[in-house]
VEXTIPA-159169 format. One record per residue: residue in three letters; residue number from 1; x, y, z of N, C-alpha, C, O in turn. Coordinates in nm, 3 decimals, m for minus. Example, Ala and Ser with C-alpha at 12.3 -4.5 7.8 and 13.67 -1.06 7.14 Angstrom:
residues 2
NODE r k n_c1 n_c2 n_c3 ca_c1 ca_c2 ca_c3 c_c1 c_c2 c_c3 o_c1 o_c2 o_c3
NODE ALA 1 1.319 m0.569 0.780 1.230 m0.450 0.780 1.320 m0.330 0.780 1.424 m0.332 0.846;
NODE SER 2 1.285 m0.225 0.708 1.367 m0.106 0.714 1.290 0.003 0.787 1.341 0.114 0.804;
This chain:
residues 94
NODE r k n_c1 n_c2 n_c3 ca_c1 ca_c2 ca_c3 c_c1 c_c2 c_c3 o_c1 o_c2 o_c3
NODE MET 1 m0.345 m2.965 0.389 m0.297 m2.878 0.286 m0.304 m2.734 0.338 m0.406 m2.692 0.392;
NODE ARG 2 m0.196 m2.659 0.322 m0.188 m2.522 0.372 m0.195 m2.423 0.255 m0.123 m2.439 0.156;
NODE PRO 3 m0.282 m2.321 0.267 m0.288 m2.219 0.161 m0.160 m2.136 0.158 m0.086 m2.132 0.256;
NODE ASN 4 m0.135 m2.071 0.045 m0.013 m1.993 0.026 m0.036 m1.848 0.067 m0.027 m1.757 m0.016;
NODE PHE 5 m0.064 m1.826 0.195 m0.073 m1.691 0.250 m0.039 m1.696 0.397 m0.031 m1.803 0.456;
NODE VAL 6 m0.020 m1.581 0.456 0.017 m1.569 0.597 m0.109 m1.543 0.678 m0.183 m1.448 0.649;
NODE PHE 7 m0.133 m1.625 0.778 m0.247 m1.605 0.865 m0.219 m1.492 0.963 m0.103 m1.463 0.993;
NODE PHE 8 m0.324 m1.428 1.013 m0.308 m1.322 1.113 m0.231 m1.377 1.232 m0.261 m1.485 1.283;
NODE GLY 9 m0.131 m1.301 1.276 m0.049 m1.341 1.389 0.075 m1.419 1.351 0.164 m1.438 1.435;
NODE GLU 10 0.084 m1.465 1.227 0.203 m1.536 1.182 0.306 m1.438 1.128 0.272 m1.328 1.084;
NODE ASP 11 0.432 m1.479 1.132 0.539 m1.398 1.074 0.537 m1.410 0.923 0.505 m1.515 0.867;
NODE ILE 12 0.574 m1.299 0.856 0.593 m1.302 0.711 0.726 m1.371 0.685 0.822 m1.346 0.758;
NODE PRO 13 0.734 m1.456 0.584 0.864 m1.519 0.553 0.972 m1.411 0.531 0.946 m1.309 0.468;
NODE GLN 14 1.090 m1.435 0.585 1.198 m1.336 0.581 1.230 m1.289 0.439 1.250 m1.169 0.417;
NODE ASP 15 1.236 m1.380 0.344 1.267 m1.341 0.206 1.160 m1.249 0.148 1.192 m1.152 0.079;
NODE ALA 16 1.034 m1.278 0.176 0.925 m1.194 0.126 0.931 m1.056 0.190 0.909 m0.955 0.122;
NODE HIS 17 0.960 m1.050 0.319 0.970 m0.921 0.388 1.088 m0.840 0.335 1.075 m0.720 0.311;
NODE ARG 18 1.201 m0.904 0.316 1.319 m0.836 0.262 1.290 m0.779 0.124 1.324 m0.664 0.095;
NODE GLN 19 1.227 m0.859 0.040 1.195 m0.813 m0.096 1.094 m0.697 m0.092 1.106 m0.603 m0.170;
NODE ALA 20 0.996 m0.703 m0.004 0.897 m0.595 0.007 0.963 m0.465 0.050 0.929 m0.358 m0.002;
NODE VAL 21 1.057 m0.472 0.143 1.129 m0.352 0.187 1.214 m0.297 0.072 1.217 m0.176 0.050;
NODE GLU 22 1.281 m0.385 m0.002 1.361 m0.340 m0.117 1.273 m0.270 m0.221 1.310 m0.166 m0.274;
NODE GLU 23 1.157 m0.328 m0.249 1.065 m0.268 m0.346 1.012 m0.134 m0.295 0.997 m0.040 m0.373;
NODE ALA 24 0.983 m0.124 m0.168 0.935 0.002 m0.110 1.042 0.110 m0.122 1.010 0.225 m0.151;
NODE ARG 25 1.165 0.073 m0.100 1.275 0.171 m0.112 1.294 0.218 m0.256 1.338 0.331 m0.279;
NODE ALA 26 1.262 0.133 m0.352 1.290 0.162 m0.493 1.172 0.225 m0.568 1.191 0.278 m0.678;
NODE CYS 27 1.052 0.221 m0.513 0.936 0.266 m0.589 0.925 0.419 m0.593 0.972 0.489 m0.504;
NODE ASP 28 0.862 0.467 m0.699 0.833 0.609 m0.713 0.692 0.641 m0.667 0.664 0.754 m0.625;
NODE LEU 29 0.604 0.544 m0.674 0.463 0.559 m0.640 0.419 0.434 m0.566 0.445 0.323 m0.611;
NODE MET 30 0.351 0.452 m0.453 0.294 0.338 m0.383 0.146 0.362 m0.364 0.104 0.464 m0.310;
NODE LEU 31 0.065 0.265 m0.409 m0.078 0.265 m0.383 m0.102 0.182 m0.258 m0.062 0.066 m0.252;
NODE VAL 32 m0.167 0.240 m0.161 m0.202 0.171 m0.037 m0.353 0.157 m0.040 m0.425 0.256 m0.025;
NODE VAL 33 m0.402 0.034 m0.059 m0.543 0.013 m0.093 m0.613 m0.068 0.014 m0.576 m0.182 0.042;
NODE GLY 34 m0.717 m0.009 0.073 m0.809 m0.081 0.160 m0.749 m0.144 0.283 m0.785 m0.257 0.317;
NODE THR 35 m0.660 m0.077 0.350 m0.601 m0.132 0.471 m0.609 m0.030 0.584 m0.609 0.090 0.560;
NODE SER 36 m0.614 m0.080 0.705 m0.613 0.010 0.820 m0.473 0.067 0.842 m0.456 0.170 0.908;
NODE GLY 37 m0.374 m0.001 0.787 m0.236 0.045 0.804 m0.182 0.024 0.943 m0.092 0.096 0.987;
NODE THR 38 m0.237 m0.073 1.015 m0.195 m0.093 1.154 m0.127 m0.226 1.181 m0.075 m0.247 1.291;
NODE VAL 39 m0.126 m0.317 1.085 m0.070 m0.450 1.109 0.074 m0.455 1.058 0.099 m0.450 0.938;
NODE ALA 40 0.167 m0.464 1.152 0.310 m0.470 1.119 0.347 m0.612 1.078 0.283 m0.707 1.121;
NODE PRO 41 0.448 m0.627 0.996 0.539 m0.527 0.943 0.492 m0.460 0.815 0.555 m0.365 0.769;
NODE ALA 42 0.382 m0.508 0.754 0.336 m0.448 0.629 0.301 m0.300 0.647 0.315 m0.222 0.553;
NODE SER 43 0.256 m0.262 0.764 0.219 m0.123 0.789 0.337 m0.027 0.780 0.318 0.093 0.767;
NODE HIS 44 0.458 m0.080 0.787 0.578 0.004 0.779 0.617 0.038 0.634 0.692 0.133 0.611;
NODE LEU 45 0.568 m0.038 0.539 0.612 m0.021 0.400 0.580 0.117 0.342 0.667 0.174 0.276;
NODE PRO 46 0.460 0.175 0.363 0.438 0.311 0.309 0.535 0.414 0.366 0.580 0.503 0.294;
NODE GLY 47 0.568 0.404 0.494 0.664 0.497 0.554 0.803 0.480 0.496 0.874 0.579 0.476;
NODE ILE 48 0.843 0.358 0.470 0.973 0.333 0.408 0.975 0.394 0.268 1.070 0.462 0.231;
NODE ALA 49 0.869 0.369 0.191 0.862 0.425 0.056 0.867 0.577 0.061 0.939 0.640 m0.018;
NODE LYS 50 0.793 0.637 0.152 0.791 0.784 0.165 0.930 0.836 0.200 0.975 0.935 0.143;
NODE ASP 51 0.999 0.769 0.293 1.134 0.811 0.333 1.232 0.809 0.215 1.329 0.884 0.213;
NODE PHE 52 1.205 0.722 0.116 1.291 0.712 m0.001 1.236 0.789 m0.120 1.280 0.769 m0.233;
NODE GLY 53 1.140 0.878 m0.096 1.095 0.971 m0.198 0.973 0.932 m0.278 0.938 1.002 m0.374;
NODE ALA 54 0.906 0.824 m0.243 0.788 0.783 m0.319 0.668 0.873 m0.290 0.657 0.930 m0.181;
NODE PHE 55 0.580 0.884 m0.387 0.452 0.951 m0.373 0.353 0.845 m0.325 0.340 0.740 m0.389;
NODE ILE 56 0.285 0.870 m0.215 0.197 0.771 m0.153 0.051 0.808 m0.179 0.007 0.918 m0.143;
NODE VAL 57 m0.023 0.717 m0.240 m0.166 0.734 m0.264 m0.240 0.630 m0.182 m0.218 0.510 m0.197;
NODE GLU 58 m0.327 0.678 m0.095 m0.409 0.585 m0.015 m0.550 0.584 m0.071 m0.609 0.689 m0.097;
NODE ILE 59 m0.604 0.464 m0.090 m0.742 0.446 m0.134 m0.813 0.372 m0.022 m0.788 0.254 0.003;
NODE ASN 60 m0.903 0.443 0.044 m0.972 0.385 0.159 m1.089 0.476 0.195 m1.070 0.597 0.206;
NODE PRO 61 m1.208 0.422 0.213 m1.321 0.509 0.249 m1.305 0.571 0.388 m1.367 0.674 0.416;
NODE GLU 62 m1.225 0.512 0.473 m1.202 0.562 0.609 m1.064 0.624 0.621 m0.969 0.577 0.558;
NODE ARG 63 m1.052 0.729 0.701 m0.921 0.788 0.729 m0.843 0.694 0.820 m0.899 0.630 0.909;
NODE THR 64 m0.712 0.687 0.796 m0.623 0.601 0.875 m0.501 0.681 0.916 m0.489 0.799 0.884;
NODE GLU 65 m0.411 0.618 0.986 m0.284 0.683 1.019 m0.206 0.716 0.892 m0.134 0.815 0.887;
NODE ILE 66 m0.222 0.634 0.790 m0.155 0.662 0.663 m0.210 0.791 0.603 m0.133 0.874 0.556;
NODE SER 67 m0.343 0.809 0.605 m0.404 0.932 0.553 m0.354 1.053 0.629 m0.321 1.156 0.571;
NODE ARG 68 m0.349 1.039 0.760 m0.316 1.152 0.846 m0.167 1.189 0.843 m0.133 1.306 0.858;
NODE ARG 69 m0.080 1.090 0.823 0.063 1.118 0.844 0.153 1.094 0.723 0.261 1.153 0.716;
NODE ILE 70 0.112 1.009 0.629 0.205 0.967 0.526 0.158 1.000 0.385 0.238 1.041 0.301;
NODE ALA 71 0.029 0.982 0.358 m0.022 0.991 0.221 m0.006 1.131 0.162 m0.033 1.231 0.228;
NODE ASP 72 0.037 1.134 0.037 0.039 1.258 m0.040 m0.098 1.286 m0.099 m0.135 1.401 m0.122;
NODE LEU 73 m0.172 1.179 m0.124 m0.307 1.190 m0.178 m0.391 1.080 m0.115 m0.353 0.963 m0.117;
NODE SER 74 m0.505 1.118 m0.059 m0.600 1.020 m0.005 m0.727 1.025 m0.088 m0.785 1.131 m0.108;
NODE ILE 75 m0.768 0.910 m0.134 m0.892 0.897 m0.211 m0.991 0.824 m0.122 m0.974 0.706 m0.093;
NODE ALA 76 m1.094 0.895 m0.077 m1.191 0.841 0.018 m1.302 0.766 m0.055 m1.418 0.807 m0.053;
NODE GLU 77 m1.264 0.657 m0.117 m1.356 0.570 m0.191 m1.318 0.425 m0.165 m1.208 0.396 m0.117;
NODE SER 78 m1.409 0.336 m0.197 m1.375 0.194 m0.190 m1.282 0.162 m0.308 m1.281 0.231 m0.409;
NODE ALA 79 m1.206 0.056 m0.292 m1.116 0.013 m0.399 m1.195 m0.020 m0.525 m1.150 0.010 m0.635;
NODE GLY 80 m1.312 m0.079 m0.509 m1.395 m0.117 m0.624 m1.440 0.001 m0.707 m1.462 m0.013 m0.827;
NODE LEU 81 m1.453 0.118 m0.645 m1.489 0.238 m0.720 m1.367 0.313 m0.770 m1.366 0.360 m0.884;
NODE ALA 82 m1.265 0.326 m0.688 m1.150 0.410 m0.722 m1.056 0.346 m0.824 m1.011 0.413 m0.917;
NODE LEU 83 m1.026 0.220 m0.807 m0.924 0.157 m0.893 m0.962 0.154 m1.041 m0.876 0.182 m1.125;
NODE PRO 84 m1.086 0.121 m1.078 m1.118 0.126 m1.221 m1.097 0.266 m1.281 m1.054 0.277 m1.396;
NODE GLY 85 m1.128 0.371 m1.206 m1.105 0.506 m1.255 m0.958 0.536 m1.275 m0.920 0.600 m1.373;
NODE ILE 86 m0.875 0.491 m1.182 m0.730 0.512 m1.194 m0.677 0.437 m1.315 m0.597 0.492 m1.392;
NODE VAL 87 m0.719 0.313 m1.333 m0.675 0.234 m1.449 m0.718 0.303 m1.578 m0.640 0.307 m1.674;
NODE ALA 88 m0.839 0.356 m1.583 m0.889 0.423 m1.703 m0.803 0.545 m1.738 m0.777 0.570 m1.855;
NODE VAL 89 m0.760 0.620 m1.637 m0.673 0.736 m1.661 m0.543 0.692 m1.725 m0.497 0.754 m1.821;
NODE PHE 90 m0.483 0.586 m1.672 m0.356 0.538 m1.729 m0.376 0.480 m1.867 m0.288 0.492 m1.952;
NODE ASP 91 m0.490 0.414 m1.891 m0.517 0.364 m2.026 m0.527 0.479 m2.126 m0.482 0.466 m2.240;
NODE ASP 92 m0.586 0.590 m2.083 m0.599 0.707 m2.171 m0.463 0.771 m2.202 m0.448 0.836 m2.306;
NODE LEU 93 m0.366 0.753 m2.115 m0.233 0.810 m2.136 m0.152 0.736 m2.242 m0.059 0.790 m2.301;
NODE GLU 94 m0.189 0.611 m2.265 m0.114 0.528 m2.361 m0.141 0.565 m2.503 m0.085 0.504 m2.594;
């Protein structure tokens, strides 16, 4: 039985990659959470979103290439600390 995810070193299914690129091109805001930003092709998605005008927020305790070159806002926290705060802000807006 094979789990429904891509193992390191495997190709992403073409349809999933195509859809991810389409979504990156269409988004206004992209959250990049807890990744080194170095494993392609997923590492290209923040740059694609930025090229199409999205605001890029990186959440990662460590600086990455995304922090240095692409992110409009870098939050130097773990996802477990930062994301609940972000959700709370949006809940307050409703």
